[in-house]
N, C-alpha and C positions, 0 to 999 in steps of 0.2 A: 233606681226606681226603687219605691217605699216595697221594701218586707210585709208582703200582708203578714196580719194576723188575725189567730181564731176568732167565730165566735161561739165558741165553746169549751169551757175548760175537761182539756180531753183527758186530766184525773177527777178524782171524788174527791180526795184528800192530800194536803199540803204534810209533810214533817220540817222540823228545825233541828238541827247541826245535832242538840242532847238527845232529841227520840233518834233517834238515828249511835248516833253512842251505846242509847243501849240496847239498842237488838244485837250493837256486837257485839255487846257482851257474856247478851247468850250464845251463843252460834259457837264456838268449843261443844261445851256439852246438848246441845240439840244434834250436833250434826252428831256428835257423839255416835246419843241414838240413836240417828234413818241408820247405820250404818250399819250398827246389830241389826235395825231391822231387816235389812236388807238380805241380810243372812236369815233373820228368826223367819222371818216375813207372819210375827203379832199381831202386827196391826197390814193387811191387805194393800199391795199397793195403791188398784182404783182407789182406794176408799183417800190418802194419801193426796192420793191427783187431785178430787174432790174438796177436799178439804182448802188443799192449796188454789186450785182455779174458786171457794168459797170467799178466798182474805181478798183475791188476785178483780173480786168481780167487789168492795165492798172499797177498796181505793179507786182502783182505775189507773191502778197499770200500763203505758200501753204494751212498752218493751216484754211484762211481764207474761201479760194474756198470749198476745206472738207465741212466746218460746217454752209459756205450757199448754200449750195449744197441743205445738207439734210432737213437746212430748204424748202427752193426752191422746191425740190419733194416734200413738204407736205406740202405746200400752191397750188399745182398742178399745175405745172408747168411742161412742157415734159421735157427728158436724150435731142431729140433735142432740145427744148433752150432755156437751161441751157448753153453744148457746147457752141451754137454758141455763148453765151454772154464772157465766160469765156473766149474764142478763141478769141474777138476780133469779132467778124459778126455780120450782118447786116438783115435779111435778116425773124428772126423775132420784131425788131422794132417796130412798133406800130406808124401809121406820126404822130398824135396826142403824144404821148412820146418823138418821135424826139428830139424837143427841147433839156428835161433836157437829155435824154444819154447822151449824144451832154457835152451838162455843164458838165455830170457826167465821163467825161474823160477827162476832158482840167481839171478838178479838179484837178481830180486824174496825171494827168498830168502832174499842176506846180505845182504839192506835198503843193494845199491846199494854194493857193495866188491866185485864176484865175486872167485875166486882166481885168478893170475896167471897160469896156462893156457891159462883159456877162452878168456877174446876172444881171442888169436894162435890159438885153434886153430877160432874166427867167423870171422875174419879169412881164414884156409887154406879154410874152407869157400862163401863168400863171395866173395874180394879188399876192399881195403881200399878199398872205395869202398858196398859196400850193407854192409858192419860196419859204419861208423860212423850212415850211418839206418840200421838195426837198436839202436844200442848209444842215440840218442838217442831214440827210438820210448822206446824203454823208458823212457826216466830224463827221461823227460816224465812216461810215466804213472804216474814211481813216486812221479816229487815232485807229482800230479795226490791221489794214495793217503793222501798226507803229511800237504800238506792236509783229505784228504775224508774220512779219518776223524772227526775232529771235530767236519768242521760235518757232516756226517751223525747223530752223537751228540750234536749237541750240539741241532741241527731237532729230533731224538724227544725228547730231554729236558722242550724245549718243547710235548711232544703230549702229557706227564705219563708217559713210558718210557721211563727213561735205561739208559744202556746197561753194562754190568756191566762193574768193573773204569776205568768211566770218573767223571771224576769234575767239578762247572762248573768251576772252578777252569785245570782241565788242558785242556778245551773248548774254555774263552774265551781263555786265552791261544797255546795254537797257533791259534786266529784273528787277533787281533790280532797276536801278532810276522812273522806270512806276513804282516801286511801291511806293517809295517812294517820287516822285514828286506830283503823281495823290492827295492829301492830300491840299497839298499848290497849288496844278494846279485849283480844284476848288472852293477852297476861292476865287484864282483871276478870276475869272471865272465871281461866282453870285458878286462878285464885280465893275467889269467893267456892271455887265449888270443893276446894285443899278445906278452904273455915271452914265451910259444911253450908255454906250459903241456899238455900232450894233457889231455883235457875228456870222464875219464876217474880212477879212482882206481884200483888191480886191492892186495888183499891179495895179498904175496909173505909173508904166514909161511911154512912147514912144512905141507903134510898128514900130520897123525898115523898113523905105523903103523896 
């Protein structure tokens, strides 16, 4: 019997090997900042979760949506609020979190390479320390999405329902490469920190008029 294929793409973005490696190099320092925030609560966990749901909504990662929905429910977010964020709605966005949510969406939409003017606006709104935590939250989520999308596609393929515009070679290649890349990317990321490089990259190209 021929395996069925979906009529629509279950993800909104699909990423390449270089994008995965670049995202992984940011993880060590991003995770360290999130671990410190877990103790200091400088940025509220609910805000962190909303930022990450916003990134997942842009990329459309099924595995990430499922996992973060569970975590959001455990934190006390309502079903309506979660559905709103995962569908791109804005009715539950708090005024004081609006810029952060918009940055998270822009960060995901630009595939982790936001325009140069966007991050300074976040720093101006939230201050240096909170901005770094916001950036770290979306970096971690993007890395998860990049790996989670082929993982979701591969899981679905095993169930006899392959994703449209995906292939077994891509899915297996990304999953294996992610495991192999991770140690090197961690070392690369730590060396970047020791050498004083910032834990992000901004798109300095001029905006089209």
